[in-house]
C-alpha positions as CSV (number, residue, x, y, z in Angstrom):
1,M,2.8,-14.2,2.9
2,P,6.6,-14.1,2.6
3,K,7.0,-12.8,6.2
4,S,5.5,-15.9,7.6
5,L,8.3,-18.0,6.1
6,F,10.7,-16.5,8.6
7,S,9.8,-16.4,12.3
8,E,10.5,-13.2,14.3
9,E,13.7,-15.0,15.6
10,D,14.7,-15.9,12.0
11,R,14.2,-12.3,10.9
12,G,16.3,-11.2,13.9
13,L,19.1,-13.5,12.8
14,I,19.2,-12.2,9.3
15,V,19.1,-8.6,10.4
16,G,21.8,-9.3,13.0
17,S,24.0,-10.8,10.2
18,I,23.5,-7.7,8.1
19,Q,24.5,-5.5,10.9
20,A,27.5,-7.7,11.9
21,A,28.8,-7.5,8.2
22,E,28.2,-3.8,8.0
23,Q,30.2,-3.0,11.0
24,L,33.3,-4.1,9.2
25,T,32.7,-2.3,5.8
26,S,31.3,0.8,4.2
27,G,29.2,-1.6,2.0
28,E,25.4,-1.9,2.3
29,I,23.5,-5.2,2.4
30,Q,19.8,-5.5,2.0
31,V,17.2,-8.4,2.0
32,H,13.9,-8.2,0.0
33,I,11.5,-11.1,0.2
34,E,8.3,-11.4,-1.7
35,N,5.9,-14.2,-2.9
36,N,6.1,-14.2,-6.6
37,C,8.5,-13.1,-9.4
38,T,6.7,-13.0,-12.7
39,D,9.7,-11.4,-14.6
40,A,13.2,-12.9,-15.0
41,V,14.6,-13.0,-11.5
42,M,17.6,-10.7,-12.3
43,D,15.3,-8.2,-13.9
44,R,13.0,-8.1,-10.8
45,A,16.0,-7.9,-8.5
46,A,17.4,-5.0,-10.5
47,E,13.9,-3.3,-10.2
48,V,13.9,-3.9,-6.5
49,F,17.5,-2.6,-6.2
50,E,16.3,0.7,-7.7
51,L,13.1,0.9,-5.7
52,L,15.2,0.6,-2.5
53,K,17.5,3.2,-3.8
54,M,20.4,0.9,-3.4
55,H,22.2,2.5,-6.4
56,Q,22.6,5.7,-4.5
57,T,25.2,4.6,-1.9
58,R,28.3,6.7,-2.0
59,Q,30.6,4.0,-3.2
60,R,28.1,2.1,-5.1
61,N,28.9,-0.9,-3.0
62,A,25.3,-2.1,-2.1
63,V,24.3,-5.8,-2.3
64,L,20.7,-7.1,-2.5
65,F,19.6,-10.6,-1.6
66,Y,16.3,-11.0,-3.3
67,L,14.0,-14.0,-2.7
68,A,10.5,-14.9,-4.5
69,V,9.6,-17.6,-2.1
70,E,6.6,-19.1,-3.8
71,D,8.3,-19.2,-7.2
72,H,11.6,-20.6,-5.6
73,K,13.6,-17.9,-7.3
74,F,16.5,-15.8,-5.8
75,A,19.2,-13.5,-6.8
76,V,22.2,-11.8,-5.4
77,L,22.9,-8.5,-7.0
78,G,25.8,-6.1,-6.4
79,D,26.2,-2.6,-7.6
80,C,29.0,-1.5,-10.0
81,G,31.4,-0.6,-7.2
82,I,31.4,-4.1,-5.7
83,N,31.0,-5.8,-9.0
84,A,34.3,-4.2,-10.1
85,V,36.4,-5.9,-7.5
86,V,35.0,-9.1,-6.6
87,P,36.7,-12.3,-8.1
88,P,35.1,-14.1,-11.2
89,N,32.1,-16.2,-10.2
90,F,31.8,-14.6,-6.8
91,W,28.0,-14.2,-6.9
92,E,27.7,-17.7,-8.3
93,R,29.7,-19.2,-5.4
94,I,27.5,-17.4,-2.9
95,K,24.3,-18.5,-4.6
96,E,25.7,-22.2,-4.5
97,L,26.4,-21.9,-0.8
98,M,22.8,-20.6,-0.2
99,I,21.2,-23.3,-2.5
100,A,22.9,-26.0,-0.4
101,E,21.2,-24.6,2.7
102,F,17.9,-23.8,0.9
103,K,17.6,-27.5,-0.4
104,Q,17.7,-28.7,3.2
105,G,15.0,-26.3,4.2
106,N,17.4,-23.9,6.0
107,F,16.4,-20.6,4.5
108,T,17.4,-18.5,7.4
109,Q,20.9,-20.2,7.5
110,G,21.3,-19.9,3.8
111,L,20.7,-16.1,3.8
112,V,22.9,-15.7,6.9
113,A,25.7,-17.7,5.2
114,G,25.4,-15.7,1.9
115,I,25.4,-12.4,3.9
116,Q,28.5,-13.5,5.8
117,Q,30.4,-14.3,2.6
118,C,29.3,-11.1,1.1
119,G,30.4,-9.1,4.1
120,E,33.9,-10.7,4.0
121,Q,34.3,-9.4,0.3
122,L,32.9,-6.0,1.1
123,Q,35.2,-5.7,4.1
124,A,38.2,-6.8,2.0
125,H,37.5,-4.1,-0.6
126,F,35.5,-1.4,1.2
127,P,36.8,-1.5,4.9
128,F,34.8,0.6,7.5
129,D,36.1,4.0,8.1
130,K,34.7,5.4,11.3
131,E,35.4,9.0,10.1
132,T,33.3,8.8,7.0
133,D,31.0,5.8,7.1
134,T,27.4,6.0,7.9
135,N,24.7,3.4,7.6
136,E,23.2,4.6,4.2
137,L,20.3,2.0,3.9
138,S,18.1,0.2,6.4
139,D,19.2,-3.2,7.7
140,D,15.6,-4.3,8.1
141,I,14.3,-6.9,5.7
142,S,11.8,-5.5,3.2
143,F,8.8,-7.4,2.0
144,G,6.9,-7.2,-1.3
């Protein structure tokens, strides 16, 4: 079960990093973890993105961190609003940062580092506005 890969404390660190990032931005970040991915990883991530209704955020600035733990696959998928403004190869750089941690068995730290990097870009392009911003999506990790 994918939930067992992350202890309750690890899950708390991941959710905490999502909440910390989202305090600075109108962007939304979600993490979805499942055992297997039989499709191409980006196709499955896009499917989960839609299932979680991430494409319905007001500014189209949601980002999904998708992991298929048994198949050793993961993807970072941003909606069109954030994709339009991040630097070239931004998602690849986040994935490289995460892979470096994953290779050492540091799955929680890899996710947290990716979320922090993502949050910085979201903050730069979609700063938090206390007048209009609401938490549009759950901060909890979803499991497939």
